[in-house]
Structure formats: structure tokens, C-alpha cells
C-alpha positions as CSV (number, residue, x, y, z in Angstrom):
1,M,-95.5,146.0,-8.2
2,G,-92.8,147.7,-10.3
3,I,-89.1,147.4,-9.7
4,K,-89.3,147.1,-5.9
5,P,-89.2,143.2,-5.7
6,Y,-86.1,143.3,-7.8
7,L,-84.1,145.8,-5.8
8,G,-82.3,143.1,-3.8
9,I,-81.3,141.3,-7.0
10,I,-79.9,144.6,-8.5
11,A,-78.0,145.3,-5.3
12,L,-76.5,141.8,-5.4
13,A,-75.4,142.2,-9.0
14,V,-73.9,145.6,-8.3
15,C,-72.0,144.3,-5.2
16,A,-70.8,141.3,-7.1
17,F,-68.7,143.5,-9.4
18,L,-68.0,146.6,-7.2
19,L,-67.0,145.0,-3.9
20,P,-63.8,143.2,-5.0
21,P,-62.0,146.4,-6.3
22,I,-63.3,148.4,-3.3
23,L,-62.1,145.9,-0.8
24,T,-58.8,145.5,-2.7
25,V,-58.2,149.2,-2.5
26,A,-59.1,149.2,1.2
27,K,-56.6,146.3,1.7
28,S,-59.5,144.2,3.0
29,A,-59.7,141.7,0.1
30,F,-59.3,138.8,2.6
31,Y,-63.0,139.4,3.5
32,L,-63.9,138.1,0.0
33,T,-63.3,134.5,1.0
34,Q,-65.9,134.5,3.8
35,L,-68.3,136.5,1.8
36,T,-68.1,133.9,-1.0
37,M,-68.8,131.1,1.4
38,S,-71.6,133.1,3.0
39,A,-73.3,133.5,-0.4
40,Y,-73.4,129.7,-0.9
41,Y,-74.9,129.2,2.6
42,A,-77.4,132.0,1.9
43,L,-78.4,130.1,-1.3
44,A,-79.4,127.1,0.8
45,S,-81.3,129.4,3.1
46,L,-83.3,130.9,0.2
47,G,-84.4,127.4,-0.7
48,L,-85.6,126.8,2.8
49,C,-87.4,130.2,2.8
50,A,-89.4,129.1,-0.2
51,L,-90.5,126.0,1.7
52,M,-91.1,127.5,5.2
53,G,-92.0,131.1,4.5
54,Y,-94.2,130.6,1.4
55,A,-95.5,127.0,1.7
56,G,-95.6,127.0,5.5
57,Q,-93.8,123.6,5.7
58,I,-91.2,123.1,8.5
59,S,-88.0,121.3,7.6
60,L,-84.9,120.4,9.6
61,G,-83.3,118.5,6.8
62,Q,-81.8,121.3,4.7
63,A,-78.3,120.4,5.7
64,G,-78.9,116.9,4.5
65,F,-79.6,118.0,1.0
66,F,-76.6,120.4,1.1
67,A,-74.5,117.4,2.0
68,I,-76.0,115.2,-0.7
69,G,-75.0,117.8,-3.3
70,G,-71.5,118.3,-2.0
71,Y,-70.7,114.7,-1.4
72,A,-72.2,113.3,-4.6
73,S,-70.5,115.9,-6.7
74,S,-67.1,115.5,-5.0
75,F,-67.3,111.7,-5.0
76,I,-67.9,111.5,-8.8
77,A,-65.5,114.3,-9.6
78,T,-62.7,112.5,-7.7
79,R,-63.1,109.1,-9.4
80,N,-60.0,108.2,-11.5
81,F,-60.8,106.4,-14.8
82,Q,-57.2,106.2,-15.9
83,A,-56.9,102.5,-15.0
84,I,-59.7,101.7,-17.5
85,A,-58.9,104.4,-20.0
86,S,-58.8,101.8,-22.8
87,S,-62.3,100.5,-22.2
88,P,-64.9,101.4,-24.9
89,F,-67.1,103.1,-22.3
90,V,-64.4,105.4,-21.1
91,K,-63.3,106.1,-24.7
92,L,-66.8,107.1,-25.5
93,L,-66.9,109.5,-22.5
94,N,-63.6,110.9,-23.6
95,L,-64.9,111.5,-27.2
96,T,-67.9,113.4,-25.9
97,G,-65.7,115.7,-23.8
98,L,-67.1,114.4,-20.5
99,L,-63.7,113.4,-19.1
100,T,-61.1,115.8,-17.8
101,P,-57.4,114.8,-17.8
102,G,-55.1,116.0,-15.1
103,T,-52.7,114.9,-12.3
104,D,-53.5,114.1,-8.7
105,P,-51.5,115.7,-5.7
106,Y,-48.9,112.9,-6.0
107,G,-48.2,113.5,-9.7
108,E,-50.1,110.5,-11.0
109,A,-52.2,110.7,-14.2
110,L,-55.8,111.5,-13.5
111,L,-58.8,111.0,-15.8
112,S,-62.1,112.1,-14.1
113,L,-65.6,113.1,-15.1
114,S,-66.2,116.8,-15.8
115,P,-67.5,118.7,-12.7
116,W,-70.5,119.7,-14.8
117,V,-71.5,116.0,-15.0
118,S,-71.0,115.5,-11.3
119,C,-72.9,118.7,-10.5
120,L,-75.9,117.6,-12.6
121,F,-75.9,114.1,-11.1
122,A,-75.7,115.6,-7.6
123,V,-78.6,118.0,-8.1
124,L,-80.7,115.2,-9.7
125,L,-79.9,112.9,-6.8
126,A,-81.0,115.5,-4.3
127,A,-84.2,116.2,-6.2
128,A,-84.9,112.4,-6.4
129,V,-84.3,111.9,-2.7
130,A,-86.5,114.9,-1.9
131,A,-89.3,113.5,-4.1
132,L,-88.9,110.0,-2.5
133,I,-89.1,111.2,1.1
134,G,-91.3,114.2,0.4
135,K,-94.4,112.4,-0.7
136,P,-95.0,110.5,2.6
137,V,-93.3,113.0,4.9
138,L,-95.3,116.1,3.7
139,K,-98.5,114.4,4.7
140,L,-97.5,115.2,8.2
141,K,-98.0,118.6,9.9
142,G,-96.5,120.7,12.6
143,H,-94.0,119.0,14.9
144,Y,-94.5,115.6,13.3
145,L,-93.2,117.1,10.0
146,A,-90.3,118.7,11.8
147,M,-89.4,115.4,13.5
148,A,-89.6,113.5,10.2
149,T,-87.2,115.9,8.5
150,L,-85.0,115.9,11.5
151,G,-84.8,112.1,11.2
152,F,-83.8,112.5,7.6
153,G,-81.0,114.9,8.5
154,L,-79.7,112.5,11.1
155,V,-79.7,109.6,8.6
156,I,-77.7,111.6,6.1
157,E,-75.2,112.6,8.7
158,K,-74.7,109.1,9.9
159,I,-74.3,107.8,6.4
160,V,-71.6,110.3,5.3
161,R,-69.8,109.9,8.7
162,G,-69.8,106.1,8.6
163,T,-69.2,105.4,4.9
164,K,-65.5,104.7,4.1
165,A,-66.0,105.5,0.4
166,L,-67.1,109.0,1.5
167,G,-64.1,109.5,3.7
168,A,-65.9,108.7,6.9
169,A,-65.1,111.3,9.6
170,D,-62.4,112.9,7.4
171,G,-64.7,113.6,4.5
172,L,-63.6,114.0,0.9
173,S,-60.6,116.1,-0.2
174,N,-58.7,117.0,-3.4
175,V,-62.0,118.0,-5.1
176,P,-61.1,119.6,-8.5
177,P,-62.1,123.1,-9.4
178,F,-65.4,123.7,-11.2
179,P,-65.0,125.4,-14.6
180,I,-67.9,127.8,-15.3
181,F,-66.4,129.2,-18.5
182,P,-62.9,129.1,-20.0
183,G,-60.8,131.1,-17.6
184,L,-63.6,131.3,-15.0
185,V,-63.3,128.6,-12.4
186,V,-64.9,128.0,-9.0
187,T,-61.8,127.3,-6.8
188,G,-60.1,128.5,-3.7
189,G,-56.9,130.4,-3.5
190,K,-55.8,134.0,-3.3
191,A,-55.5,134.6,-7.0
192,A,-59.1,133.6,-7.7
193,R,-60.6,135.3,-4.7
194,A,-62.2,138.2,-6.6
195,S,-63.6,136.2,-9.5
196,N,-65.0,133.6,-7.1
197,F,-66.7,136.2,-5.1
198,T,-68.3,137.6,-8.3
199,I,-69.4,134.1,-9.3
200,S,-71.0,133.3,-6.0
201,W,-72.9,136.6,-5.8
202,V,-74.1,136.4,-9.4
203,V,-75.3,132.8,-8.7
204,L,-77.1,134.1,-5.6
205,A,-78.7,137.0,-7.6
206,L,-80.0,134.6,-10.3
207,A,-81.4,132.2,-7.6
208,L,-83.2,135.1,-6.0
209,L,-84.5,136.3,-9.4
210,A,-86.0,132.9,-10.0
211,L,-87.7,132.8,-6.7
212,V,-89.1,136.4,-7.0
213,N,-90.5,135.5,-10.4
214,L,-91.9,132.3,-9.0
215,F,-93.7,133.9,-6.1
216,R,-95.2,136.6,-8.4
217,S,-96.7,134.0,-10.6
218,R,-99.9,131.9,-10.3
219,A,-97.9,129.2,-8.6
220,G,-96.7,131.7,-6.0
221,R,-100.2,132.8,-5.2
222,A,-101.1,129.1,-4.8
223,L,-98.2,128.7,-2.3
224,R,-99.3,131.8,-0.3
225,A,-102.8,130.3,-0.1
226,L,-101.3,127.1,1.0
227,H,-99.4,128.9,3.7
228,D,-102.5,130.7,5.0
229,G,-104.6,127.6,5.2
230,E,-104.2,124.2,3.6
231,E,-107.9,123.3,3.8
232,A,-108.9,126.7,2.4
233,A,-106.4,126.4,-0.4
234,A,-107.7,122.9,-1.3
235,A,-111.2,124.2,-1.3
236,M,-110.2,126.9,-3.9
237,G,-108.9,124.1,-6.2
238,V,-105.2,124.2,-5.3
239,D,-103.5,120.8,-5.5
240,T,-101.9,121.1,-2.1
241,S,-100.0,117.8,-2.2
242,R,-98.3,118.6,-5.5
243,Y,-97.4,122.2,-4.6
244,K,-95.9,121.1,-1.2
245,L,-93.9,118.4,-2.9
246,N,-92.7,120.7,-5.7
247,V,-91.5,123.4,-3.3
248,F,-89.8,120.8,-1.1
249,I,-87.9,119.6,-4.2
250,L,-87.1,123.2,-5.1
251,G,-85.6,123.8,-1.6
252,A,-83.6,120.6,-1.9
253,V,-82.2,121.6,-5.3
254,Y,-81.1,125.0,-4.0
255,A,-79.3,123.4,-1.1
256,A,-77.7,120.8,-3.4
257,I,-76.4,123.5,-5.8
258,A,-75.0,125.4,-2.8
259,G,-73.3,122.2,-1.5
260,V,-71.8,121.5,-4.9
261,L,-70.4,125.0,-5.5
262,L,-69.0,125.4,-1.9
263,T,-67.4,121.9,-2.0
264,H,-65.6,122.7,-5.3
265,Y,-64.7,126.1,-3.9
266,N,-63.2,124.7,-0.7
267,G,-61.8,121.6,-2.5
268,S,-63.2,119.4,0.2
269,I,-66.3,118.5,2.3
270,G,-66.7,116.9,5.7
271,P,-69.6,115.4,7.7
272,G,-70.0,118.6,9.6
273,E,-71.9,120.0,6.7
274,A,-74.6,117.4,7.3
275,N,-74.9,118.1,11.0
276,V,-78.4,118.9,12.4
277,M,-77.1,122.1,13.8
278,K,-76.5,123.3,10.3
279,S,-80.2,122.8,9.6
280,V,-81.0,124.7,12.7
281,R,-78.9,127.6,11.4
282,Y,-80.8,127.7,8.1
283,V,-84.1,127.8,10.1
284,A,-82.7,130.6,12.3
285,I,-81.7,132.6,9.3
286,V,-85.1,132.2,7.6
287,A,-86.8,133.2,10.9
288,V,-84.5,136.3,11.4
289,G,-85.2,137.3,7.8
290,G,-88.9,137.3,8.3
291,M,-90.1,133.9,7.1
292,A,-91.8,134.9,3.8
293,N,-89.2,137.6,3.1
294,L,-86.6,136.6,0.5
295,T,-84.6,139.9,0.8
296,G,-84.6,139.6,4.6
297,T,-83.5,135.9,4.4
298,L,-80.8,136.9,2.0
299,I,-79.5,139.7,4.3
300,A,-79.7,137.5,7.4
301,G,-77.9,134.7,5.6
302,L,-75.1,136.8,4.4
303,L,-74.6,138.7,7.6
304,L,-74.9,135.8,10.1
305,N,-72.8,133.4,8.1
306,F,-70.1,136.0,7.5
307,L,-69.9,136.7,11.3
308,S,-69.8,133.0,12.0
309,L,-67.1,132.3,9.4
310,R,-65.0,135.2,10.7
311,G,-65.1,133.5,14.1
312,I,-66.9,136.4,15.8
313,F,-69.0,134.0,17.9
314,G,-66.0,131.8,18.9
315,S,-66.9,128.5,20.6
316,F,-70.5,129.7,21.2
317,D,-71.2,129.7,17.4
318,D,-74.0,127.1,17.5
319,A,-75.4,128.5,20.7
320,V,-75.7,132.0,19.1
321,F,-77.8,130.6,16.3
322,G,-80.0,128.6,18.7
323,I,-80.5,131.7,20.9
324,V,-81.3,133.9,17.9
325,L,-83.9,131.3,16.7
326,I,-85.6,131.1,20.1
327,L,-85.8,134.9,20.5
328,V,-87.3,135.4,17.1
329,M,-89.8,132.6,17.6
330,L,-90.8,134.0,21.0
331,F,-91.3,137.6,19.9
332,A,-92.2,137.3,16.2
333,P,-95.9,137.3,15.4
334,G,-97.3,134.0,14.2
335,S,-94.2,131.9,15.0
336,R,-95.4,130.0,18.1
337,V,-96.4,126.9,16.1
338,L,-92.9,126.7,14.6
339,L,-91.3,127.1,18.0
340,R,-93.4,124.3,19.5
341,S,-92.5,122.1,16.5
342,L,-88.8,122.7,16.9
343,A,-88.9,122.2,20.7
344,A,-90.7,118.9,20.2
345,S,-88.1,117.8,17.6
346,V,-85.2,118.7,19.8
347,Q,-86.8,116.9,22.8
348,V,-87.2,113.7,20.7
349,K,-83.7,113.9,19.4
350,G,-82.4,114.2,23.0
351,K,-84.3,111.1,24.1
352,R,-83.1,109.2,21.1
353,L,-79.5,110.0,21.9
């Protein structure tokens, strides 16, 4: 297959380092903020592409995993251990370098866990939740699977919106920056705009590289067989249950990492990130990209999210993604089953509300 599957990765890596100076010279560096956020949303879309496009499993819960990552990481990273700094446990954490000293917005001393610890915990939590719900849910097919994942997304949204410790409707704020290397930090602000753009696009390139290598491997061939026909794949010796669960967890991990990084970049997260319409957006992006097309999903994710973040669609933002999804499902070959599943899920949601 040669270099062709890696062209998108090479293009991402080149853009990661060339776009900041080009946009700066063109006096358009302000675009870097939306392009950075678009990269993290595209990362979540790539995880869903692996699940839907290659394994053929429908999910309307991707935003839920994104929120788990963002909320878990920000909740842990904003806990202040200063009041119990003299306890043996906190002293041990401090000795191991897992605690980061600082000050809060009010000038008070702050002693919090390293964002690396909170990130690891958040990703592991998302993977554990995916494994927990994936085993029973992935036994379902078609619109039953779509409805089950939709229900999961609704549960996560209600939890984060109704839990006081998670900020309820206001969400969590004052989330600290995420240090990648000394001098290289995931954070908002004009001064760090170029470096954060490079970080996000390099992360996206590495994530794409991992998926390209996965789908060119034996496991990737098994996933393609699973997509073409579960019964036929099982007859050829593919452990369909295990592969479906593994790729479901993989998609959740991608979404959680995206949620963690975007939350530390923005310095906050709100319950809107867990909204079911966010999951519909991810599905729309994968559909526009061509389902089992990683490069197409990447381009669609970057473009549609950038236009959305720039406010091009205005108050019709969610409607645009819904219309795009319907049009793609109506006219794209082999997408009628997905359309029926989504329609049934939306109908059930409407009756429930």
C-alpha cells in the first residue's frame, strides 16, 4: 500500500508547524484558536469512525465519554490538598512529584495533583465505563444499539448537570494548564496560541497514525470482516464480541483524551459538552467523512467544527449538523440502516421527554 495511507498524517504534521507562522504573517493568527479546538473535536470523531466505520457499531454516546474525560480530569486537577498538606499521604505524593504547588485566582495557596495524574485517571475511567456498559450494550444491533448508547449519553448529561460537585449547570472552571514538557503547556491565551495549535495537530497526527496502523494489521482486517457481516466474521473464527468491545473502548479513550486536552486548553468545561446533540455532531462528521474513511473524517471534523466555532452557522448550528447528517444518510450508499436507527432513537427520545 506504500505511503498513501500516511499522506494525511504527513499533511497534519507539516501543517502543525507551518500554519502558525503563515497565519501570523497574514495577520490571521486568531484562527489558530478555533483550529486548535477543532483538532480536539476531530480527535473524538476519529474514535467514533473506528467504531462506526470499521466495526459497524452505531453509537450516540461519544459526547458522554468526552465529558467523562474532561470532567474527571478537571475535577481531580482542581482539588486543593493544601489543608491536609501535613498528612503522610499528601507528603508521599509530594515526594513522588505528583503534586503541583501554586495559587488560586484569589491568591490562596494551592496544592493539586499533577494534570498528568488527572489525565491518566480520566482516560482509565472512560475506558472502564466503556467496558462496563459495552459488554451488555454491544449485544444489541441496529436501532436498539443506537437507543442504548443514546440513553448512556442522556445519563451522563443529567449527572454532570445535576451534580453540585461538578459545578452543576455552570460546570467546572479554573482548570490548570496541562504541562506536556517543560516550557510546553496546553493552555489558552494569546501568547500560547501558536504552540497550542502545534500540540493539538501533532496529537491528532499521532492518533491518526495509531488508527492507520491498527486498520492495516490483522485486527483491522478482523474489524472489516465484522463490519461486512458479523455472522460471517464469526464463522471465520473472529471473536466478534471481543473485537466490538475493544473498539468501543478505543473510541471512548479517544473521546476522553480529547475531552481532557480541550478542557485544560479552555480552562473550563460545561454540561453542554455532554449534550446529545454533540454526539449527533460526531456521527454527522463521520458520515460526511465517508464512514470507514479516516482521512475523510479528519477533514470533515476539522472543517465543520471550525465553521461552527467561527459562528458561521449562527443560531442554526445544531440544525446544520442535523440536516447534513440526514442528507448524507439519504444519498450515501449503504447508509439507510444507520438512518433508520438514528430516526428511531430520536423518536424514542422525543417520547421520553
